[in-house]
C-alpha positions as CSV (number, residue, x, y, z in Angstrom):
1,M,205.9,161.7,24.4
2,K,204.1,158.9,26.2
3,P,202.5,156.0,24.3
4,E,199.1,157.0,25.5
5,E,199.5,160.5,24.1
6,L,200.7,159.2,20.8
7,M,197.7,156.8,20.7
8,D,195.4,159.8,21.3
9,R,197.0,161.7,18.4
10,A,196.7,158.6,16.1
11,A,193.1,158.3,17.1
12,G,192.5,161.9,16.1
13,R,194.1,161.3,12.8
14,C,191.9,158.3,12.2
15,E,188.8,160.4,13.1
16,D,189.9,162.9,10.5
17,G,190.4,160.2,7.9
18,D,194.1,160.6,7.9
19,Y,195.0,157.0,8.2
20,L,198.6,157.4,6.9
21,G,199.2,160.1,9.5
22,A,197.8,157.7,12.2
23,L,200.1,155.0,11.0
24,A,203.1,157.2,11.6
25,F,202.1,157.6,15.3
26,Y,201.6,153.8,15.7
27,D,204.9,153.2,14.1
28,K,206.6,155.6,16.5
29,I,205.1,153.8,19.4
30,L,206.0,150.3,18.1
31,D,209.6,151.5,17.3
32,S,210.1,152.1,21.0
33,D,207.9,149.2,22.2
34,P,207.2,146.5,19.6
35,G,205.0,144.7,22.1
36,Y,202.6,147.5,22.9
37,V,199.4,145.6,22.2
38,P,197.0,148.6,21.9
39,A,199.2,150.1,19.2
40,L,199.4,146.8,17.3
41,V,195.6,146.4,17.4
42,D,194.9,150.0,16.4
43,K,197.5,149.9,13.6
44,A,195.8,146.7,12.4
45,V,192.4,148.4,12.3
46,T,193.9,151.3,10.5
47,V,195.6,149.2,7.8
48,Q,192.4,147.2,7.5
49,N,190.5,150.5,6.8
50,L,193.1,151.1,4.1
51,G,192.2,147.8,2.5
52,R,195.4,146.1,3.5
53,T,193.5,143.1,5.0
54,R,196.3,140.5,5.0
55,E,198.7,143.0,6.7
56,A,196.0,143.6,9.3
57,V,195.6,139.9,10.0
58,A,199.4,139.6,10.6
59,L,199.3,142.6,13.0
60,Y,196.3,141.0,14.9
61,D,198.4,137.8,15.1
62,R,201.3,139.7,16.6
63,A,199.0,141.2,19.2
64,L,197.4,137.9,20.0
65,A,200.8,136.2,20.4
66,L,201.3,138.6,23.3
67,E,197.7,138.7,24.6
68,P,195.8,135.6,23.4
69,R,192.5,136.8,25.0
70,E,192.6,140.4,23.7
71,V,188.9,140.7,22.6
72,D,189.3,143.7,20.3
73,A,192.1,141.8,18.4
74,L,190.0,138.7,18.2
75,V,186.9,140.4,16.9
76,N,188.7,142.6,14.5
77,K,190.8,139.7,13.2
78,G,187.6,137.8,12.7
79,S,186.2,140.7,10.6
80,A,189.4,140.8,8.5
81,L,189.1,137.0,7.9
82,H,185.5,137.5,7.0
83,A,186.5,140.1,4.4
84,L,188.9,137.5,3.0
85,E,186.0,135.0,2.8
86,R,187.6,132.8,5.5
87,Y,184.3,132.4,7.3
88,E,185.2,129.3,9.5
89,D,188.4,131.0,10.6
90,A,186.4,134.2,11.4
91,I,183.9,132.1,13.5
92,S,186.8,130.6,15.4
93,C,188.0,134.2,16.3
94,Y,184.6,135.2,17.4
95,E,184.3,132.1,19.6
96,K,187.6,132.8,21.2
97,A,186.5,136.4,21.9
98,L,183.4,135.0,23.5
99,A,185.4,132.7,25.6
100,A,187.3,135.8,26.9
101,D,184.2,138.0,27.2
102,G,180.9,136.2,27.1
103,A,179.0,139.5,26.9
104,C,180.6,140.7,23.7
105,A,177.5,141.3,21.6
106,M,179.6,142.3,18.6
107,A,181.4,139.0,18.5
108,V,178.0,137.2,18.6
109,A,176.5,139.3,15.8
110,Y,179.6,139.0,13.6
111,K,179.5,135.3,14.1
112,G,175.9,135.5,12.9
113,L,177.1,137.2,9.7
114,A,179.8,134.6,9.1
115,L,177.2,131.8,9.7
116,G,174.9,133.5,7.2
117,E,177.7,133.6,4.6
118,L,178.0,129.8,5.0
119,G,174.3,129.3,4.5
120,R,173.7,128.3,8.1
121,I,170.7,130.6,8.4
122,P,169.1,129.1,11.5
123,E,172.3,129.2,13.4
124,A,172.8,132.8,12.2
125,A,169.3,133.7,13.4
126,E,170.2,132.2,16.8
127,A,173.4,134.3,17.0
128,F,171.6,137.5,16.1
129,K,168.9,136.8,18.6
130,R,171.6,136.2,21.3
131,A,173.3,139.4,20.4
132,L,170.0,141.3,20.7
133,D,169.4,139.7,24.1
134,M,172.7,141.1,25.1
135,D,172.2,144.5,23.5
136,G,168.6,145.3,22.5
137,G,169.7,148.4,20.6
138,Y,172.3,146.7,18.4
139,D,171.1,147.5,14.9
140,L,173.3,145.1,13.1
141,A,171.9,142.2,15.2
142,R,168.4,143.4,14.7
143,K,168.7,143.7,10.9
144,G,170.6,140.3,10.7
145,Y,167.9,138.6,12.7
146,E,165.1,140.1,10.5
147,T,166.9,139.0,7.4
148,A,167.6,135.5,8.7
149,A,164.0,135.2,9.8
150,A,162.7,136.3,6.4
151,L,165.0,133.7,4.7
152,M,163.8,130.9,7.0
153,D,160.2,131.9,6.2
154,G,160.9,131.5,2.5
155,G,160.8,135.2,1.8
156,S,163.5,137.5,0.6
157,P,165.6,139.6,3.0
């Protein structure tokens, strides 16, 4: 079976909530091609969904060693680092993602979340506003901007 077909089956398992089943497909792909970046990234997302965040970071690192400008790996590694409360490292990932794809609204919004965690509310508001300018329908960016604006006005989120 081709890697693309196995990826489709793994994605179906993930959609059904069968993350362990999906991992079996990713492992099958990676057994035959350890450098298949899409499988590394999707496996990382899957183990992150299982709460195995440090393992996910290691998988993102493997993917990024092969493709340093892989936007999905950079954004998702940033989200994993955020979950580990490594906000500056997460911001670094989002900035690298934006260097690779300046139109990635998710990277900008996630950067806003990390900035907010660091108490850098005006910068967070700017990031959320930028994400909204890129994608006016992005709810995370809208809610983040509203929260940051309320905090800057002295109110509560």
